[in-house]
C-alpha positions as CSV (number, residue, x, y, z in Angstrom):
1,M,-89.3,10.8,-37.4
2,I,-87.5,8.4,-39.2
3,V,-86.2,4.7,-37.7
4,S,-83.2,3.4,-38.4
5,P,-84.4,-0.7,-39.5
6,D,-82.6,-2.1,-36.8
7,R,-84.4,-0.6,-34.3
8,K,-87.8,-1.0,-35.8
9,P,-90.4,-3.0,-33.5
10,L,-91.0,-6.5,-34.7
11,D,-95.4,-7.3,-34.6
12,R,-97.4,-9.6,-33.4
13,A,-97.4,-11.5,-36.7
14,F,-93.7,-12.5,-36.2
15,F,-94.2,-14.4,-33.2
16,A,-98.1,-15.8,-34.5
17,R,-96.1,-18.5,-36.3
18,P,-94.6,-21.9,-36.1
19,V,-92.3,-21.7,-32.8
20,L,-89.6,-23.7,-35.0
21,D,-89.8,-21.0,-37.6
22,V,-89.8,-18.1,-34.7
23,A,-86.4,-19.3,-32.3
24,P,-84.1,-19.0,-35.1
25,D,-85.0,-15.8,-36.8
26,L,-85.0,-14.1,-33.1
27,L,-81.2,-14.7,-33.2
28,G,-79.9,-11.2,-33.9
29,R,-82.9,-9.4,-32.6
30,L,-82.3,-6.4,-30.2
31,L,-84.7,-7.1,-26.6
32,V,-84.5,-3.3,-24.8
33,R,-85.0,-3.8,-21.0
34,S,-86.4,-0.5,-19.5
35,T,-85.9,0.3,-15.9
36,P,-85.8,3.1,-13.9
37,E,-81.8,4.0,-14.1
38,G,-82.0,3.3,-17.8
39,P,-82.3,1.0,-20.9
40,I,-80.4,-2.2,-21.6
41,T,-80.1,-3.5,-24.9
42,L,-79.8,-7.2,-25.5
43,R,-78.6,-8.7,-29.1
44,L,-80.2,-12.6,-28.7
45,T,-77.1,-15.3,-29.7
46,E,-78.7,-18.3,-28.5
47,V,-82.6,-19.8,-28.1
48,E,-84.6,-22.9,-27.7
49,A,-87.9,-23.7,-29.2
50,Y,-90.6,-25.6,-27.2
51,D,-94.0,-26.9,-28.9
52,G,-96.3,-26.5,-26.4
53,A,-98.7,-30.1,-26.1
54,N,-96.6,-31.5,-28.5
55,D,-93.0,-31.3,-27.1
56,P,-92.9,-33.2,-23.2
57,G,-90.0,-30.7,-22.8
58,S,-92.6,-27.8,-22.1
59,H,-94.4,-26.7,-19.1
60,A,-97.5,-26.9,-21.1
61,F,-97.0,-30.2,-22.4
62,R,-99.9,-31.5,-19.7
63,G,-101.8,-28.9,-20.6
64,R,-102.7,-25.3,-18.5
65,T,-102.0,-24.6,-15.2
66,P,-102.1,-21.0,-13.1
67,R,-98.3,-21.0,-13.9
68,N,-98.0,-21.6,-17.9
69,D,-101.4,-19.6,-18.4
70,V,-99.8,-16.8,-20.3
71,M,-98.3,-19.4,-22.8
72,F,-101.8,-19.8,-24.3
73,G,-102.5,-16.4,-25.0
74,P,-101.4,-14.0,-27.7
75,P,-98.6,-14.0,-29.1
76,G,-95.5,-11.7,-28.6
77,H,-96.0,-11.6,-24.6
78,V,-93.3,-12.6,-22.2
79,Y,-93.6,-16.0,-20.1
80,V,-91.6,-15.6,-17.0
81,Y,-90.8,-18.7,-14.9
82,F,-89.2,-19.1,-11.1
83,T,-86.5,-22.6,-11.1
84,Y,-84.7,-24.1,-8.8
85,G,-86.2,-21.9,-5.8
86,M,-83.4,-19.0,-7.2
87,W,-83.9,-18.0,-10.8
88,H,-86.0,-16.7,-13.0
89,C,-86.4,-17.6,-16.9
90,M,-87.9,-15.8,-20.1
91,N,-89.6,-16.5,-23.0
92,F,-91.9,-15.5,-25.9
93,V,-94.9,-16.8,-26.6
94,C,-95.5,-18.1,-30.3
95,G,-98.2,-19.2,-32.5
96,P,-101.6,-18.8,-32.8
97,V,-103.9,-18.1,-29.0
98,G,-104.1,-21.5,-27.0
99,T,-101.1,-23.1,-28.6
100,A,-98.7,-22.8,-25.8
101,S,-95.5,-22.6,-27.7
102,G,-92.7,-20.6,-26.8
103,V,-89.6,-20.0,-26.9
104,L,-86.6,-19.8,-24.1
105,L,-84.0,-17.2,-24.2
106,R,-81.0,-18.3,-23.7
107,A,-78.3,-15.8,-24.2
108,G,-77.5,-12.6,-25.6
109,E,-74.6,-9.9,-25.8
110,V,-75.0,-6.3,-23.8
111,V,-74.7,-3.9,-26.5
112,D,-76.5,-1.3,-24.5
113,G,-76.8,-0.4,-20.9
114,V,-73.5,-3.0,-20.2
115,E,-73.3,-1.1,-16.6
116,L,-76.2,-1.5,-15.3
117,A,-76.3,-5.1,-16.3
118,R,-73.1,-5.2,-14.6
119,E,-74.8,-3.9,-11.4
120,R,-76.9,-7.3,-11.3
121,R,-74.5,-9.2,-12.9
122,F,-71.2,-8.1,-10.7
123,S,-70.1,-12.2,-10.4
124,A,-69.4,-11.7,-13.9
125,R,-65.6,-12.4,-14.6
126,H,-66.1,-10.4,-18.1
127,D,-68.8,-8.9,-20.3
128,K,-69.3,-11.8,-22.6
129,E,-70.8,-13.5,-19.6
130,L,-73.3,-10.9,-18.7
131,A,-76.3,-12.8,-20.1
132,K,-74.5,-16.0,-21.1
133,G,-77.3,-18.5,-20.0
134,P,-81.2,-18.3,-19.3
135,A,-80.9,-17.1,-15.7
136,R,-78.0,-14.6,-16.2
137,L,-80.0,-13.1,-18.9
138,A,-82.7,-12.6,-17.0
139,T,-81.4,-11.6,-13.7
140,A,-78.9,-9.1,-16.2
141,L,-82.3,-7.7,-17.2
142,G,-83.6,-7.5,-13.9
143,V,-86.6,-9.8,-14.9
144,D,-88.7,-11.7,-12.5
145,R,-92.2,-12.8,-12.3
146,A,-93.3,-8.6,-12.4
147,Q,-92.8,-8.9,-16.2
148,N,-94.9,-12.1,-16.3
149,G,-97.6,-11.3,-19.2
150,V,-95.5,-8.4,-20.4
151,D,-96.9,-7.3,-24.0
152,A,-93.4,-7.3,-26.2
153,C,-95.1,-6.3,-29.2
154,T,-97.3,-3.2,-28.2
155,S,-97.4,0.3,-29.5
156,G,-97.4,1.8,-25.9
157,D,-95.0,1.7,-22.4
158,T,-94.0,-1.4,-22.3
159,P,-90.7,-2.7,-19.8
160,L,-89.7,-5.4,-22.5
161,R,-89.5,-4.8,-26.4
162,I,-88.4,-6.7,-29.2
163,L,-86.8,-4.8,-32.1
164,S,-85.6,-6.1,-35.5
165,G,-82.3,-5.8,-35.0
166,T,-79.9,-7.6,-37.4
167,P,-81.3,-11.1,-38.7
168,V,-78.4,-14.0,-38.7
169,P,-77.7,-15.4,-42.3
170,S,-78.9,-18.9,-41.9
171,D,-75.1,-20.1,-42.9
172,Q,-74.4,-18.9,-39.1
173,V,-77.3,-20.7,-37.7
174,R,-76.1,-23.7,-35.8
175,S,-78.8,-26.4,-33.9
176,G,-79.0,-29.0,-31.2
177,P,-80.6,-30.9,-28.7
178,R,-82.0,-28.5,-25.8
179,T,-79.8,-28.0,-22.8
180,G,-80.5,-30.1,-19.6
181,V,-84.1,-31.5,-20.8
182,A,-84.9,-35.3,-19.8
183,G,-86.5,-37.8,-21.8
184,E,-88.1,-37.9,-24.9
185,G,-88.1,-34.2,-25.0
186,G,-84.3,-34.3,-24.7
187,V,-83.2,-35.2,-28.1
188,H,-84.8,-32.4,-30.0
189,P,-82.5,-30.4,-31.9
190,W,-84.7,-27.1,-31.0
191,R,-81.6,-25.1,-29.3
192,F,-80.3,-22.7,-32.1
193,W,-77.8,-20.1,-32.0
194,I,-74.8,-17.9,-33.6
195,A,-72.1,-20.0,-34.7
196,D,-68.5,-19.1,-32.7
197,D,-70.6,-16.4,-31.1
198,P,-68.4,-16.4,-27.3
199,T,-71.6,-15.1,-25.6
200,V,-73.5,-18.4,-26.3
201,S,-74.0,-20.7,-23.4
202,P,-72.2,-24.3,-23.4
203,Y,-74.4,-27.4,-23.7
204,R,-75.4,-29.5,-20.5
205,A,-76.5,-33.1,-20.9
206,H,-79.9,-33.5,-18.5
207,V,-78.6,-35.3,-15.2
208,P,-81.1,-36.3,-13.1
209,R,-81.4,-34.8,-9.9
210,R,-80.6,-37.3,-6.7
211,R,-82.8,-37.4,-3.8
212,S,-81.7,-37.3,-0.5
213,T,-82.0,-39.7,1.6
């Protein structure tokens, strides 16, 4: 069987690189989510890099915990976390075992399985909003903590797989501060997106949450 170049799976070596090399290189790649109802394919348009112990914005900055344990494992695995008591967000683990770096998937274009994504994101006004933001992306794909630790580079059956897609030329890649990251970690220009793509989420600076009195 001949596999189309854009449908060729990315191997583990792709993710076993420094996170700042992997993150922009994920733009234009295809993420396939297999569900009992059918597959959903997403073209990645926006990501953010997090560099573990070197990055105050990373969940792994202060070391290993039960929550972030997957980040310290093999590259190419999926790290899913739960935030604000209601949303899930999805990342790819990068670098060698023990480095705990990862790429947050911030936004994408649903190119296959649109109807399935709409069933999960019924509040979206149009298709370009289906996965416009990390929580929306995970919701559209039906990703939650059950997928935490999934190997997206395995040759066997897997609920999540990353394919080569069509890499984005460097002159179409933009970078800037990460969205909603506080303090020292907020200044890094480690958010990467495809220029002028309508599915990219709007930038929002960190706003401290007020404590109730």
